[in-house]
N, C-alpha and C positions, 0 to 999 in steps of 0.2 A: 504494500500500500504506500502511496506517496504521502509523505508526512505533512499534514496540513499546517503544523506550527511554523513551518518555514515561510508560509505566506504571511502570517501574522507578524513576523519580524521584519518585514520589508519596510523601507521608507515609503511615504505616501506616493511619490512619483513612481517608484518601482512597482508598487502594488497596482497602480493603474495600468502600467505597461504589461503586467502579468495577467491581464483579464482574459487571455486566451488559454488559460490553464486547460490541459486535456480533461475532457469530461465524457461521461457515458451519456450521450444525449438520447432522446426518446422518440422523436418523430424521424425515424431513420437515424441520421447523424445530427439532425436539427434539435434544438431545444423545444420543449412543449410550450413554452411561453417565455417572453422576455420582460423582466421586471415583475414584481410580485402582484401588481394590480391585474395585469393581463393573465399571469400564470394562475392566480386564484380563480379567474373566470374561464378556466379551461383553455387559455391561450387566445381567447377572442381579443382582437386588437384593431380591426380595420375601421371601426366606426365609433370608438369611444375615446375619451380623454384619459390617458394613463401615464402621463409624465413623459420624461425624455426617452424612455424605452421605445417610444413611438418611432424614433429614428432607426431602430432595428427591424421595424415591421412596416407601418404605413406612415411615412414622414409627414403627410398632409395633416394628420391629426395633431401635430404640434400647434397648428393654428387654432385649436380648441382651447389652448391654455389662456389664462387671464393675462392682461398686460403686466409687464415687468419681467423679472428673471426667476428662474427655477434651477436649483442644484439638487441632483439626486445622487446619493452614494449608496451603493448596494453590495450585497454579499450573497452569493449563491452557494448552497451546501447540497451536493449531490451524493446520494447513497445507494449505488447499485449493489445488488447481490446476485452473483452469477455463479453457476455450477455446471460442470460438464461431467457426464458419466458414460461408461461403456460397459457392456456385459462382461463380467468377469474381472473388472477393474475397480479399485476404490474410487469413489467420487472425488473429482478435483474441484475444489472451491477457489474461486478467484479472490486474491488478496486485495484487489482494487476496489475498496468498499467506501472510500471517503475522498471527495474532491471538493476543493474550495475555489470559488471564482469571484473575485471582486469585479465591480463594474462602476462606471461613472458617466453622468450625463449633465450637460449644462445647456440651457436654452434661454433666449431672451426674446420677448415679443415687444416690438415697437410699431404701433399702428397696425397696418395690414401685414407687416413682415415679421417672421420669426426665424431666428438662426441660432446655431449652437455648435456643440462639439460633444462627442461621446466615444467611449471605449467599451465594447461589449464582447463577450465570448459568443461566437457563432454556434459552436457545438463541437462534436468529436465523438470518440469512443475509446475504450481501453479495458484491458484485462491483465491480470498478473497471476500466473500459476507457478507453483514451486517446482524445484528440480526433481522431487520425488513423485510427481504425478505422471500419469500415463501420457499426458500431452508433451512431456519432455522427451519422450521416445527413448529413454535410457541414456540420454546424453550427459546427465549429471549436472545440468545447468537449468535455471528457470527459463520459462517462456513468457513473453509479455507483448502487449501492444499499447501504445498511447498516442492518440492523435488529437491535436487541438488546433482549432481555427478561430481566429479573432479578427475584429475589425475596429479601426479608428474611423469614425464617421463624421462627415461635415454636412449637416442638414440645412435646408432652407425650406420654408413654407410661406405661402402667400394667400391672403384672403382676397380672392378675386371679386366676389360679390358677398352680400350677407349670407347667402346660402352655400356658396361654393368656395372651397379652398383646395389648392394644389401644393404638392411638395416633392422634394427630391433630395437624394444624398449622393455624395461621392465618397466611396469607401476604400480606404487603404486596408488590404487584407494580408494577414500573415498566417502561415501554417507550419506546424512542427510534428514530426513523427518519430517515435522509437518503435522498433520491432525486434523481437528475439523469437525466432520460429524454428521448431524442430520437426523433422519428418524422416521417413526412411529414405535411403538414397534413391529408391525407385520412385517414390512419391515426388521427391524434389525433381527428379529427371522428367516427370510428366509435365512439370510447369515450365520447362525450358522451351523457349521459342527460337533462340538463335545463340550461337557460341562461336568464338574465334580465338586464335592464338594458343599459347601453351595451356592456358586454363581450359579452353574448349577441348583440347586434346586429352586432358586429364579427366574430363567429366565421365566418360563411359566406365572408367574403373571405379567410380564412386556409385554406380548404379546398384551394386549389390550391398552397399554399406547398410548396417542395421539402423544407423541414424546419420543425418546430415543437418547442418544448421546454417541459417542466415542470421547474422546479428548486427544490429546498429542501434545503440542505446547509450544515453548519457545519464549522469546523476542529477540533472536539473529537474525541478518541479515545474518549470515554466517554459522551457523550450525543448524540442526534440533534437536528436542527433542530425536528422535530415530536416532542412528548413527551406522555406521559400516565401516570397512576397508577391503581391500583385494588386489588381484593382477590380472594383465592381461598382455598380450604381443601382439606385432604386428610383421609381416614380410612383406617386400616389395621388389620390384625390379623395375628398370627403364632401358629401352633399347633404344639406339639411332639407329633407323632403317635406317635413311638416314640423310643427312645434314639438312633436314627441318622437319623430323617426329620423334617424341619421343613416346614410348609406356610405360605404367606403370601398375602395379597391386599391390594389398596389401591384407592382411588377418589379421583380428583382432579376437582373440579368445574370447569366452564368459568369462566374469569376474568370479573370484572366490572370491566373497564378503561373509563375514560372515553375519549372520542374523543381521538386524538392531534392536537395543534394546534401550528402554528408561531406566531411573533409576528405582529402585524398586517401587517407588510411583510416577513415572513421567507421568502416564496416569490415566484417570478416565472413568468410565461408569456411566451414570446418566439417569434418566427418570422422567416423570411426577409424581408428588406426593411426591417429596423430596428424592427419592431413589438416592444414590450416593455411589460409592466405588472407591477407588484408588488402583493402582497396576502397573504392568509392561506390556508394549506392546512389542511384538516381531514381526517384519515384516519378514516372513519366506521366505528365499531363493529368495530375490530380486536380479536380475542379469541384466547386460547389455549384449546385444546379440552378437553373432558372426556376423561379418561384412566382406563381400568380395567386392572388387571393381576392375574394370579395367578402363583404360582411355588412351587417345591419345591426342597429341598436334601437330599442324602443323604451322610452321612458313611460312605463306602464302606469305608474302613479308618481307623485312627487318623491316618494321614497324608494321605489323599485325600478331598477334598470335591468333590462334583459338584452343580451347580445349573442350573435351567432355569426361565425365565419365558415367559409369553405376555402380550402387551400390546396393547391396542386404543386408538387415538387417533381421536376423532371429528372429523376435519378437515372432513368434508362439512358440518358444522353451522356452521362459522366461516369457511370459505375458498371459498365459491361465487363471490364477486366480491371484488376489491380495490377499495374505493370511496373516492374523493377528492372533496372540494368545495373549490373555489377562490373566495374572496371578494375582489374587487378593492378595493384601497385607492386606486387612481388613477382608473380610468375609471368605477368603480361597476358594480354588478351581480355576478353569480356564475355559475359553471358547475360542473356535477357530472359526474364521470367514473366509469366502471366498467371495470376490467380483468378480463375473465373468467378465472377460476381453475378452478372445477369440480373441486376436490380431492375424492377419495374417502376414506373411512375407511381407516386404515392399521393393518395387523397387523405387530407386531414380535416376532420370536423371539430370545430371549437364551439362549445355552448357554455354560457355563463350568465350569472345574475349577481347583482349587488343590491343590498338593502341597507338604506341609511336608517339606523336605529334612532339617531338624534343628530344634532349638529356636529358632533365630534366622532361618533363611532359608526363604522360601516362594516357589514358582514358580507362575505362573498363566497360563492361556490360555483363549480362548473364540472364539465366533462369534456375530455379530449380523446378522440379516437383516430388513430393513424394506422392505415393498413400496413401490414408487414411487407416491405418492398423486396425482400430477399427470398428467392426460391429456397425451400428447405434443403434441397440437395446441395446448394452452394453456400450454405451458412458455414462460416469458419468460427470455431470456438474462440479465436482471438478477436473477432469482430462481430459479436452477436447483437447487432442493432435491430432487435426483433420485438421490442415492447409495442403493444397496440393500445391498450386501454389505460386511461389516466383519470383518477378522481381528484378534484382540486378543491381547496378550501383556503380562505384567507380573511384577514382583518385589517382595517385601516383605522387609525386614530389621529385626529387633529389636535395637537397640544394647543395650538393657537392658529390664527389666520396665516402665519408665516412658518409654521413648523409642524411636521407630520411624520408618522411612522406607518409603514405598510409591510405586511408579511404574508407569505403564502406557503402552503404545504401541498405537495403532490404525492399521491399514492398510486403506483403502477403495479397492479397485481401480476402474479407470475405468468409469463408466457413460456411455452415449451415447444421446442422444435427438435426434430431428429435429422441430422445432417446426412449427406450421401454416403458417409463412411460409417454411419451407425452411431455417432456420438449424440447423446441426448443433452441438449443445452437448455437450462432454465434461467430465466432472467426476470428479476423484479426490482423495483426502485422505491425509495422514499426520499423525496427532494424537498428542499426549503429555500425560500428567498426572503431576504430582509432588506428594507430600504428606508433611509432617512431622507426627508425632503426639507429644504430650506427655500423660502421665497423672499425676494428682496427687490 
């Protein structure tokens, strides 16, 4: 498990830059919601005012904030519980059970214009299995994965008419990945798509090895051994259809991330019998998908707000294969691998309500359903992004007109899949988000 106390020891600036901590996200690799107001309402976000987290979803809803400035400082606590089992083998429990993600957002509304800055974790996934589990394949070393994607966002929203607002963001995106994977030599060989040089010539001899490994991992809680940066953008709109009904929609384009790369000797390939070689791993064309969303909210009574969204994530365009290239720094040559993924596009339904008990206290609840995008045959125990149902709850309390607290709790019950190799993977989560807001 990654030690969360390291996050708490960071300077404030470093904590903000660490907002892309690897996390086990729940709508595929996406978070179920951004900010505790949206998360408590099942992730509904397209047509409600929910603070600066709007820039991570529909930036046009920033125009719903009152004039002046708003600062949100948030902390996400993700608690996945994952286990893998196989007939005749002891169950392997993932040690990746606690992840902490800070986030930050600032926005100012002046007249019809709202602008700001934010840093949010986009999502990711991760598992950690010890060296004595069957997933280590007898290699005597642990296996793990840890993917984190984060964004620095520059949003702008504009109130075009009293009914219509539009918004956009420019996103600087960064990604990091650690992976320590073990398989039999034959299984690893099935992933090879191309090979060259001395390393390529040595691969056939490894085909009969009881185990072989690909390793690239560092000791950081905040960045992976393989890293990349790039850009993305969003567009959004929100329309006040009546005094009680709001409509919203947004579009996020596919990221333009560079290939993730380790240092020149930041990765190793090893196998039974003492074979080992160091070199560079390149994760080829890993991207976050195009996302489209529509939503509506209804102020049913002065105290009761109901919201619903429908979201589509185009995973099929970015997660057909997980592709790696290893360039040897020792033997010379290279080898390319492809781990079949075959993800399908994912539909996410967000339903939520908020009830204002009085002028200070608000209670929230919701439901989030995300279809599992991964065919069971292609699920890898290192990347089990399979959770579907989420029950959400939350509370908001205004200490004063300029100071407030919001919190959310997400419970994702156990999902169970059986992979093409007969591994049964179970996955459930208990997640929380906390946020303090100051207005000035």
